[in-house]
C-alpha positions as CSV (number, residue, x, y, z in Angstrom):
1,M,-75.2,-39.5,-16.0
2,K,-75.5,-39.7,-19.7
3,L,-75.5,-35.9,-18.9
4,L,-72.4,-35.3,-16.5
5,K,-70.5,-37.6,-19.2
6,L,-71.7,-35.2,-22.6
7,A,-70.7,-32.3,-20.4
8,A,-67.0,-34.5,-19.6
9,A,-66.9,-35.7,-23.4
10,G,-67.7,-31.4,-24.1
11,V,-65.6,-30.6,-22.0
12,A,-62.5,-32.8,-23.6
13,A,-63.6,-32.5,-27.0
14,F,-63.6,-28.8,-25.8
15,G,-60.0,-28.5,-24.8
16,F,-59.0,-30.8,-27.7
17,M,-59.7,-28.0,-29.9
18,A,-58.4,-24.8,-27.8
19,G,-54.5,-27.1,-28.0
20,A,-55.4,-27.5,-32.0
21,A,-56.1,-23.9,-32.1
22,F,-52.8,-23.5,-30.4
23,A,-50.9,-26.2,-31.8
24,E,-51.8,-24.6,-35.8
25,W,-50.7,-20.7,-34.7
26,P,-49.8,-18.5,-36.6
27,E,-52.0,-19.1,-39.2
28,K,-51.8,-15.6,-40.5
29,P,-49.6,-12.3,-40.4
30,I,-48.4,-10.4,-37.3
31,T,-48.2,-7.3,-36.8
32,Y,-45.0,-5.7,-35.0
33,V,-45.6,-2.5,-33.1
34,V,-42.8,-0.1,-32.4
35,S,-43.8,3.6,-31.3
36,F,-40.3,5.0,-33.1
37,K,-40.3,6.2,-35.8
38,A,-38.9,4.0,-39.3
39,G,-35.1,4.7,-40.0
40,G,-33.8,4.3,-35.6
41,N,-32.4,1.9,-34.2
42,A,-34.8,0.7,-32.5
43,D,-37.1,0.4,-35.8
44,I,-33.3,-1.5,-37.5
45,V,-33.4,-4.0,-35.1
46,A,-37.2,-4.5,-35.0
47,R,-37.1,-5.1,-38.4
48,M,-33.7,-7.4,-37.9
49,N,-36.6,-9.0,-34.9
50,A,-38.8,-9.4,-37.6
51,E,-37.5,-11.5,-40.1
52,V,-36.5,-14.1,-37.7
53,L,-39.7,-14.6,-36.2
54,S,-40.9,-15.0,-40.0
55,E,-38.7,-17.5,-41.1
56,N,-39.1,-19.5,-37.9
57,L,-42.7,-18.9,-37.8
58,G,-44.3,-19.5,-41.2
59,V,-45.6,-16.4,-41.6
60,P,-45.7,-12.6,-42.0
61,V,-44.4,-10.3,-39.7
62,N,-44.9,-6.5,-40.5
63,V,-43.9,-4.1,-38.7
64,V,-46.2,-0.4,-37.5
65,N,-44.0,2.1,-36.4
66,K,-47.2,4.1,-34.5
67,P,-44.6,7.1,-32.8
68,G,-46.3,10.2,-31.1
69,G,-48.2,11.2,-28.3
70,A,-45.3,10.0,-25.0
71,H,-45.5,5.9,-26.3
72,I,-49.3,5.7,-25.5
73,P,-50.5,5.3,-28.6
74,A,-48.5,2.4,-29.6
75,T,-48.3,0.6,-26.8
76,M,-52.5,1.6,-26.3
77,S,-52.3,-0.4,-29.4
78,V,-51.1,-3.4,-28.1
79,V,-53.3,-3.3,-25.3
80,E,-56.4,-2.8,-26.8
81,A,-55.6,-6.1,-29.1
82,P,-56.9,-9.9,-28.9
83,A,-54.5,-11.2,-26.9
84,D,-53.6,-13.7,-29.4
85,G,-50.5,-13.2,-30.0
86,Y,-51.0,-11.8,-33.8
87,T,-49.9,-7.9,-32.0
88,V,-46.8,-8.2,-30.1
89,F,-45.2,-4.7,-28.6
90,N,-41.1,-3.1,-29.3
91,W,-40.8,-2.6,-25.5
92,S,-38.7,0.9,-24.3
93,P,-37.8,2.5,-21.7
94,P,-40.3,5.5,-22.3
95,S,-43.0,3.3,-23.3
96,F,-42.3,0.7,-20.3
97,M,-40.2,3.2,-17.1
98,I,-40.2,6.7,-17.9
99,V,-43.6,7.8,-19.5
100,P,-45.8,5.0,-16.3
101,L,-43.4,7.2,-14.0
102,T,-43.6,10.1,-15.3
103,R,-47.7,10.6,-15.7
104,D,-50.8,8.5,-15.1
105,T,-51.2,6.1,-18.3
106,P,-53.9,4.0,-18.9
107,Y,-51.9,1.5,-18.6
108,K,-49.7,-0.7,-16.6
109,P,-46.2,-2.4,-18.5
110,L,-45.9,-5.3,-16.0
111,E,-49.3,-5.9,-15.5
112,D,-50.5,-6.0,-18.8
113,F,-48.0,-7.8,-20.7
114,V,-45.6,-10.0,-20.9
115,P,-41.5,-8.8,-21.7
116,L,-40.5,-12.3,-23.5
117,F,-37.0,-10.4,-24.1
118,A,-34.6,-7.8,-24.7
119,G,-31.9,-7.7,-27.0
120,I,-31.6,-3.6,-28.7
121,S,-29.1,-2.3,-25.9
122,A,-27.1,1.0,-24.9
123,S,-24.3,2.8,-22.5
124,N,-24.6,6.4,-22.7
125,A,-20.8,8.3,-22.7
126,L,-19.9,12.0,-22.7
127,Y,-18.8,13.4,-25.9
128,V,-16.5,16.1,-26.2
129,R,-14.8,18.3,-29.6
130,A,-10.9,17.2,-30.9
131,D,-10.8,20.4,-29.8
132,S,-11.8,20.8,-26.5
133,P,-8.9,22.0,-23.8
134,Y,-10.6,19.1,-21.6
135,N,-8.3,16.0,-22.3
136,T,-9.9,13.5,-19.3
137,F,-12.5,13.3,-17.0
138,E,-11.2,14.8,-14.5
139,E,-10.0,18.0,-16.2
140,F,-13.7,18.1,-17.9
141,I,-15.0,17.6,-13.9
142,E,-12.9,20.4,-12.5
143,G,-13.6,22.7,-16.4
144,A,-17.5,22.3,-15.5
145,K,-16.9,24.0,-11.7
146,A,-15.5,27.1,-12.9
147,N,-18.0,27.2,-16.0
148,K,-21.5,26.6,-16.5
149,L,-21.0,24.3,-20.0
150,T,-23.2,24.0,-22.8
151,I,-24.3,19.8,-22.5
152,G,-26.7,18.1,-25.2
153,V,-29.1,16.2,-25.0
154,N,-31.8,14.4,-27.2
155,N,-34.8,15.2,-25.3
156,L,-35.7,15.8,-22.0
157,G,-36.2,13.2,-19.6
158,A,-34.5,10.2,-21.5
159,P,-32.2,8.4,-20.5
160,P,-28.8,10.8,-21.7
161,N,-30.8,13.5,-20.0
162,L,-30.9,11.4,-16.9
163,S,-27.5,10.3,-17.0
164,A,-26.9,13.6,-17.2
165,V,-28.3,15.1,-14.3
166,Q,-27.4,12.0,-12.4
167,L,-23.7,13.5,-13.7
168,A,-24.4,16.6,-12.6
169,S,-25.4,15.6,-9.3
170,E,-23.4,13.6,-8.1
171,F,-20.1,15.8,-8.8
172,G,-21.9,19.5,-8.1
173,L,-22.7,20.3,-11.8
174,E,-24.5,23.1,-13.3
175,F,-24.9,22.2,-16.8
176,K,-27.0,24.7,-19.3
177,T,-28.9,22.0,-21.3
178,I,-29.9,22.4,-24.4
179,A,-32.0,19.2,-26.0
180,L,-31.8,18.2,-29.9
181,K,-34.4,15.7,-30.7
182,T,-32.0,12.6,-32.1
183,V,-28.8,11.5,-30.8
184,P,-26.5,12.3,-33.9
185,A,-28.5,15.6,-33.5
186,T,-26.5,15.7,-30.0
187,M,-23.4,14.7,-31.5
188,A,-23.6,16.9,-34.9
189,G,-24.6,20.3,-32.6
190,L,-20.8,19.1,-31.0
191,I,-18.9,18.9,-33.5
192,G,-21.0,22.0,-34.9
193,G,-19.5,24.4,-31.3
194,Q,-23.4,24.6,-30.7
195,I,-22.8,22.8,-27.4
196,D,-19.1,22.1,-25.6
197,V,-20.4,18.2,-24.4
198,A,-23.0,15.7,-25.9
199,V,-24.5,12.0,-24.4
200,G,-24.2,10.3,-26.7
201,Q,-25.0,6.0,-26.3
202,V,-21.4,3.3,-26.7
203,A,-21.6,2.9,-30.1
204,S,-22.2,6.5,-31.5
205,I,-18.5,6.9,-32.0
206,H,-18.6,4.3,-34.7
207,A,-20.2,7.4,-37.2
208,Y,-17.3,9.9,-36.6
209,K,-13.9,9.3,-38.8
210,N,-10.4,10.9,-37.8
211,G,-10.9,12.4,-34.6
212,E,-13.9,14.9,-34.9
213,V,-15.1,13.4,-31.7
214,R,-13.0,11.9,-28.6
215,P,-15.2,10.2,-25.5
216,L,-14.0,11.1,-21.6
217,I,-15.9,8.9,-19.2
218,I,-18.6,5.8,-20.1
219,L,-21.6,7.0,-18.0
220,D,-22.6,3.7,-16.4
221,N,-21.7,2.6,-12.6
222,A,-20.4,-1.1,-13.3
223,R,-18.6,-1.7,-16.2
224,Q,-20.6,-4.5,-19.5
225,G,-18.6,-6.4,-21.6
226,Y,-19.8,-5.4,-25.0
227,M,-18.5,-1.6,-24.6
228,E,-15.5,-2.9,-25.6
229,K,-16.4,-2.8,-28.5
230,D,-16.8,0.4,-28.9
231,L,-15.0,2.5,-26.5
232,P,-12.1,-0.4,-25.2
233,G,-10.1,1.3,-22.4
234,V,-12.3,3.9,-21.7
235,R,-13.5,4.2,-17.9
236,T,-16.6,4.1,-16.6
237,V,-18.2,6.7,-14.0
238,G,-18.1,4.1,-11.2
239,E,-14.1,3.2,-12.8
240,A,-12.8,6.1,-12.7
241,Y,-15.1,6.8,-9.0
242,P,-15.9,4.3,-6.3
243,G,-19.5,4.9,-5.1
244,K,-20.6,7.6,-7.7
245,E,-23.4,7.0,-9.9
246,A,-24.4,7.9,-13.7
247,G,-26.4,5.0,-14.8
248,V,-27.9,4.7,-17.5
249,W,-31.1,2.0,-18.9
250,V,-31.3,1.2,-22.5
251,H,-32.9,-2.3,-23.3
252,G,-35.5,-2.8,-25.7
253,G,-37.6,-5.5,-26.9
254,L,-40.3,-7.9,-27.5
255,A,-43.2,-8.4,-25.2
256,V,-47.5,-9.8,-26.0
257,K,-50.6,-8.7,-24.0
258,A,-51.0,-9.8,-20.5
259,G,-53.6,-13.6,-21.3
260,T,-51.5,-14.7,-24.0
261,P,-51.7,-18.5,-24.2
262,Q,-48.8,-20.1,-22.8
263,E,-48.9,-21.8,-26.3
264,I,-48.4,-18.6,-28.7
265,V,-45.5,-17.2,-25.7
266,D,-43.4,-20.5,-25.6
267,K,-43.7,-20.5,-29.5
268,L,-42.3,-16.8,-29.7
269,L,-39.5,-17.5,-26.9
270,A,-38.6,-20.5,-29.5
271,A,-38.9,-18.6,-33.0
272,S,-36.7,-15.7,-31.4
273,K,-33.7,-17.7,-29.8
274,P,-31.7,-17.4,-33.0
275,M,-31.6,-12.9,-32.1
276,G,-29.0,-14.7,-29.4
277,E,-26.1,-16.1,-31.3
278,E,-23.6,-14.1,-33.3
279,A,-24.8,-14.9,-36.8
280,F,-28.0,-12.8,-35.8
281,I,-25.6,-10.1,-33.9
282,S,-23.4,-9.5,-36.1
283,R,-25.5,-8.2,-38.4
284,V,-26.3,-5.6,-35.7
285,P,-25.1,-2.0,-37.3
286,K,-22.1,-1.4,-35.4
287,S,-23.6,2.2,-34.4
288,V,-26.2,0.0,-32.4
289,G,-25.5,-1.7,-28.8
290,Y,-26.9,-5.2,-28.1
291,N,-27.4,-6.6,-24.8
292,W,-28.9,-10.9,-25.4
293,V,-31.2,-11.1,-22.1
294,H,-34.0,-14.2,-23.2
295,G,-37.6,-15.3,-21.0
296,V,-40.0,-14.6,-19.2
297,D,-38.6,-14.1,-15.4
298,E,-35.3,-13.3,-17.2
299,T,-36.6,-10.3,-19.0
300,T,-39.3,-8.9,-16.9
301,A,-35.8,-8.7,-13.9
302,L,-34.1,-6.7,-16.5
303,I,-37.0,-4.1,-17.1
304,Q,-38.0,-4.2,-13.1
305,S,-34.4,-3.2,-13.0
306,G,-34.7,0.1,-15.1
307,I,-37.6,1.0,-12.8
308,D,-35.9,1.1,-9.7
309,L,-33.0,2.7,-11.5
310,Y,-34.9,5.5,-12.9
311,S,-37.4,6.1,-10.0
312,P,-35.1,7.6,-7.6
313,I,-33.2,9.9,-10.3
314,L,-37.1,11.3,-11.7
315,D,-38.1,12.0,-8.0
316,G,-35.2,14.0,-7.4
317,L,-36.3,16.7,-10.4
318,G,-39.5,15.9,-9.5
319,L,-41.0,14.8,-12.7
320,L,-41.8,11.1,-10.2
321,K,-45.8,10.5,-10.5
322,K,-46.4,10.6,-7.1
């Protein structure tokens, strides 16, 4: 009986100490891993997020950029770290959808991670130069059927490319595709005459003055409220041609390694709430789309919707991992 009492006391003491440890978290700096190079939209918003987390958690939150390797090294650096909340991950479509859907990866996004929120977002639009003969999307479709136009995207297999592929499939078009590495480079290629039409983010329009480029259509199936901020009045494919699809799924946010104690997850969720408030959103650069989704279940459902969207598109390209 004494042994049982001692054992029970020991378990209670351990539980108390564990609870106290979680209550004190965090006690040291947090590493915020970003799988993109510094200076891009994902990095800019990640640093804004890190600032908010640092203010609310009371410790430094340090952004570490680990680009390259199809996003796998950055992702695995979090998977291989302890599940203690001191290493968090900036998830994105390549790391959580496109790469795992197209090749064998040493991680499974929704098994190895707990997603907390999504903030950065984007829809894409089809842009032409100011002097383009195509003034409407309908004129563009007619021209693209008569001539094999050159379309610019940032990278093959990236969301803008997948939108272009779906657009071509839905309308019976054939493009010559040129990958120009980044969306700004794609838009520069359009202005410079290297390509006939470009797929760029809806918010890209803010970088161009004096009517250098014109949007023809938003490559999305349904209208989202934030589209009016960037391209007011511009139709989506779904609005212009009901039943046709040219969707894109671009969201990004924060995740922790699966197995992270719930107490820590709750603290991170509480600390991240200001990112959904107008005071924060108003500071996000105009060139960055933003659509706030907060909570584990809500963000998991959002990511699953991206997997469901991209799977058939990649399958149609013969890229889906079997």
